[in-house]
C-alpha angles and dihedrals in degrees: 000000000000118000122239094254091058092047093051093046091054091044091053090051091050093048091049088063088067097059139060128194114339093007094285119140113240119243094268093048092046092051090047091053092049089050089054090053091049091050091062116099097251138110089264093077091061098050127094105263119211116189111209132202094198138029091261132047133168120215116200117215130192133180148133117255097181142032117306100179120092137179106274115249121230119294114290093017124112124219115271114258091247090060098050115112118242119194120235106247126197145154129225113202119203116200114179129221124204119253132177136217117196128193127187114202118194117226093247091056089050092051093050093049095043089056091052093043092235104111096113091052091046092053096048094042093051092048093045093049094055095034091056091057093045090050090052088054091052093045092051105031103025111134125165088212093056121119087220106093093212096049090044092065095085141355113260130208096281092052093042094054109101117248089241089061094050115095124201104227097182089122091061109088101168130053096234137121092294091069093056093041090056091055093049092049092053092052113096110255094238090067096051098077094102108030092162089067093053126086136214103215111203138155120271089251092055091048089051093051091049090047089051092051089055091044090060089072114101091229139101088260090054092050092050093055089063103033097041137035095236122165116269124228136184119194091342096309122110117247105221120195115211128183099233102048112109115246095243099046134079125192121199123190145102112292092227089054085074113079122203111189118196127183116230094225101094117168131203122196130172139208135163136226107209094188093056091035095230138128112226120214118188121191121190128191140158127236145157138199128220139162115228097205110022091185089061090068132084128189121194113193142174095033116144142204131184089238096054123094112256091235133035117276100196119132113253131207119244112246 
């Protein structure tokens, strides 16, 4: 059996293969790590991902929010200046904040993976798995006014949604079609052209209560909602359960309307704790969250259901 010193020496050699000068992942390694995060079953893999080469980046946006067609004037006459269409111009500025993922690997785990030659993959997979969930928490619950130092780094989608697009659902006491109808009715008409591409993001408990309301029907559709894990829809839009959405909130928008900016400079550093017999791997990166079209978002909050927990059950990050 190999002693601990030998295990750690081999682990340090394996970890060194992950890094280039200064501990930074090279471009290929960085892209591979981001792909691993996006492969995890979280909200992150549906967002618009912007890879950044610096802490700040501006994204220009252009569009038309109102009618551009006019009745044609008589032959040889140009449209009056007041009738000419002007695009809506805007700029989204991403400014990243530093976050950290930390993994402790016991010596016995190191030994097993060194023997199989898979330590590098184990390290990156473990970090990516937890980091994806933590990033979803930041994207959803980020709030610069939060007392949680991690969540206070950036505003997430709930905080970024304008107050005029936030609906008080305290009058809704059952998670049924009325909840989803209320969200659709609050969405500006110009964003409703492709409802199939939108998503209702809800907690797993809310999705379960809605599934149960459909299952009560004495139909084939009702039977399927109990016997199979079939996708859920409301008014043609998928109902997507995510781990970090509070139980009494619903967010409606287009997934690509949510921008997750990540800086390419990702660093890995290592240390060891000989008393706990673990190798410590710390990964640091910088990211930001923005919404491209805030008016294309709706939040319904404060709704209730007898089957929902009385308080939120989302996992929080330790400050």
